[in-house]
N, C-alpha and C positions, 0 to 999 in steps of 0.2 A: 328425654330423661337420658342421662348418662349412664354407663355401664356399671358403677360401681355400686356396692352393696347399700340399700336404703332398709336399715333394719327397724322393724317396731318392736319396741321391749314395752311390754305392758306392765303395770304396776311399778314404774321405774322410779317414783317419789317415795316408795314405801321403804321398808328395812331393808331386805336382801336386793330388791330392784334397784335402789339408789346405789348400791355397791357395784352391781354390775353394769349399770348405765355409766359410770364413772369410770370404770374400767375400760369398757369398749371406747368412749369418747376418747379417752386419753391415749390407749394403746394404737388404736386403728384411726389415725387422722383420715384416711381415704374413705371410710366409712361415713354414712349419714345415720345418726341416731335419733329416730323419733320416739320420745318418751310419753306414751299415752298413760294418764293417769286420772280418776275420776276425783282424786283429794278428798277421799272419805276421812273418817276420823284418826285412821292410820298413815295416811299420804302426807308429805310435808314437803313444799318445795325448798325448805331451809336445807333440806338432806342432799340437794343437788345444786346448791345456789354457787358453788366453786367453779362448776363448768358451764353456768347458764349463759355465758357470753361465747363459748366455744362455737366456731364456724360451722362445725359438723354436728351440731346438736340442735334439736328443737322440740319445745316441749307443748305437748296437745292436752289440753284438759278436756277429758272425754271419758265415756262410760262403755265398756266392752258389752253392755246388754242392748246398746243402741246400734242394731245392725247397719241402718242407714248409715250413719257416721262411720262406721268400718270400712264399707263399701266406697264411701267419699275419700276416706284417706289411702286407700290402697290405689284409687284412681289418681288422685292429685298427687301423690308422693312416689308412685311408683315403688310400692313396697316389695322388697325381694325377699325377706325372711321375718320370720317372727320368733321372738323369745318371749314367753308368755308366763309371766310371774303374777299378774294381777288375781286375787283371790281373796275372799273372806276366808280367815285362817285360825281364828280363835275358838276353839274348841266350846268353851261356856258359851259364847254367843250363838253357837250353831244349836245347843239345846234350846236356847229361848227363843230364836228365830230361824228354824231350818230353811223357811222359804226363801229367804234372803240369801242362803249359802247354795241353793238349788239356781236361782236367778242369776247369780255371779259365776259361780264355779261351773255349773254345767252348762246352762244356756249361753252365758258369755265365752265360754271355750267353743262352743258349737257356733256361735256369730263369728269368731274368729276364723274357723275352720270354713266357715261357708263363704265368707269374704275372700279367703285365700284361694278356695276351689274355684271362684267364679273367675278370678284374675290371673291365676298362674296356669302356664302350660305344663304339663307331664315333661315335656322336653326340654324344659328350662331347669337350670340349677337354683333350687329354692329350698330351704329348710323349715320346717315348723318345728320349734324346740318348745315343748311343753314341760315345765317345772313342777314337779309333784312332792309328794311326801311320803315318809315311811309308815306313816299310819294307815295307808291304804291295805296294809298287810295284816291288821289286827293287832292281836297281843301275843308276846312271848312268854314262855315259862320261864324258869331260872337258868337254863342254858340255850345254845342255839343263837343263830342270827338269820336275819332275814336276807334272802339272796334275790336276785331278779327273776327266779322261777318259784318263789313263795306264792302260793294261791292267795288271792285277794281275799280279806274276811273283815271290812270296816265294820267299827263298832260305834261309830258317832255320825250324826248328820254331817259333821265337816268332813270325816274320812270317807263316808259315802259320797259326799259330793265330788270329793277328789278322784276316787275311784271310778265314778262314772264319767269324769272329764278325761281321764286317762284312757278308758275304753273308747272314748269317742274319738280321740285323737288316732288310736290305732286302726279304728273302723275307717275313718277318713282316708287314712294312708293306704290302706288295703283296697278300698273301693274305689278311690278317685285318684290313686296312684300319687299321693301327696308325700314328698320326702319328708321325714319326722323322725325326731328323737325323743325320748322322755327319761327324765332322770327323778328318782326319788331319794329325797335327802332327809337326814337326821335333825334334831333340833339345832337352830342356829342361836349364836349370841354374838354380841359385840355393840359397837357404836349405832346409833340412830334407831335404836329399836323402841317402839312405842310401848310405855310402861304398862301393859297390860299381861304381858308373857312373864314368866317366873322372874329371871334375873333382872331386868330392867325394872319391873314391879316392886321387888324386894329392897333394890338399891334406894328407890325412891321413898319407900316405907322406912327403912332404916335412917334415911338422912332425917325423916320428919318424926322418928320414934313412934311408928303406927305398928300395930300388930302384924305379924307375918302369917298369913293363913296357910297352913299346909294340910293338904287334903289327906284324910285318914289317917295311916300311920306312918306315912312319910317315906314308905319302902318303894314307892314306883320308880322305876329306873329309867333313864333317858341316855342316849348318846349326844354327845354334843359338839358341836363344829363352830370354830371361828368363821363369821361371814364372809371373812375375806378370802379363806380358802375354799368356800363354797362357790365365790365368784369366779375364783381360777379353775374349779373345775367346770363350770358353766362355759367358760371361754373354751377349754378343751374340747368339751362334748361338743359344742356348736360347732367348731372347725374341723373336728378330727373323729367325731363319733360316726358309727355307721348307720346309714338309713335303716330305720325300722326296729333299732335296738333300744332297751333300757338300761342304764347304768344307775346303779346305787352309789350314792355320795354320803359317806359317814366318817366319824371323827376317831373311831376305835377308842372311845373316851365314855365309858358308861359310869354313870353316877346317880346313886339313890337320892331322891328329892331331898330327904332330911340331911343327908351328908353333904350336898351341895349348897344348901341353905346355910348349914353351920359354917362351911368353909367362907361363904360370902359374909356371914356376920363377923366372922374374925378379922378377914382382909378389909370390911370397912371399919371395923373398929381401929385397925392400926394405921388406917388413912385418916380417920376422924380424930386420932389421939384419944380415944376413949378405952377405957379398961377392956382389955382383951376377955370376950366372954359376955360383957354387957348387952350385947345386941342380940345374945342368943335368947335373952329372956323374953323378947317380943314374940317369939314363936309360939303360934296358937294352932293346935290341931282342930281342924273343922270337919264336918260331916263330907263324906266322899261324894263325887259327881257321878251322875249314871253313865254306865257304859266307860269307865275308866280302865284302860288298857294297863297291865301291870308292867310291861318291860318291853321297850323298843331297843333293838340292837342291829346296826347294819353291817353287813359284809360287802365292803367296797373293793374287794380283790380284783374283780373284772375290771373297774376303772384304773385301778393301779397297773395291773398287768398289760392292759390292751393300748391304754393311753398315757401312761407314766405319772399319773397325779397321785399325790399322798399329801394329808394334812401337814401343814408346817408349823403351826401354833401351838405351843405347849399349853395345855389349858390352864395352869395356875398363872402363867403370865399373860395369856389373853384374858382371863378375868381381871387381873390387875389393870390391864390397859383399858379394859371396858368400864371398869369402877372410875378410873381417872377421868376417861372422857366424860362420862356423867356428871363428874364432880367439877370438871373445867366448863361444863356447858349448861350451867344451871338455869339459864333463860330458856333454852330449848326444852329441858324438863318441865320447866312451869307453864310453857305455853300447850304443853300436851295435856295438862290438867289431869295427870295420872294419879 
């Protein structure tokens, strides 16, 4: 096996993963990128179709819950590094089926760590990069920001499963001397997003004049980051992040859900040549979900200070570009059955 990097990117046919895979395949032709994805409902090979014939790219249909498969991949392809993005990520689904989130997010992560532990020597240069979420920190009040030192306080089965996987990565790193980094990111938006999350879901519903279900009073607050800015952060952290460190990735872009939905409605009305305000009539307040965190907000100053990263996309511009992508790709949207 040659000496160049052979990077296993898990979940690389999903939303964030496909943007990361594309960036690495194009930007680093001397690396070989192995994209491992189970192609569950949120994975879509059309997301990476444009790079499918690149000589430094290989897609592998497989599941991180299959330890034997992972060991075979490490042996066969000489995997030198892992960027771990594969996860069950929808909070509502975690409430309905928490065990699936434990299987994928906890056991799947441990399986990857086991495969790496058995194959990698501590004396060699390897990196296990685990991509996580700000939801592990729990809920904020009206003020304050999550930092890398914020105690974990997960409130949903999803966030608990991600918190557990974070802890396992750190534990394997300390116990088995596996070089590792972790990043915790705020909400992403942009093209190729399966329409169960707020922005793509509501774009799809506005297109079809369906009700827009807003939880509670709509005042839940989230920090939003354009997906390509997140991919750029992952690139920097993978190459320049310090072993054992955690980096928070955020957009410094807080929006209350109801304000975001109203903005989205108005931009969609403009794009669809509908009377401005007409889509707001589709907003329907629904019963809140259990364990709903009031506010997330990320302090990404460590990442900006140490690695020079900062978000580049203005939110309203990014939102318009996101809407345009969905309007220009109706077949992609229809195939998801969102």
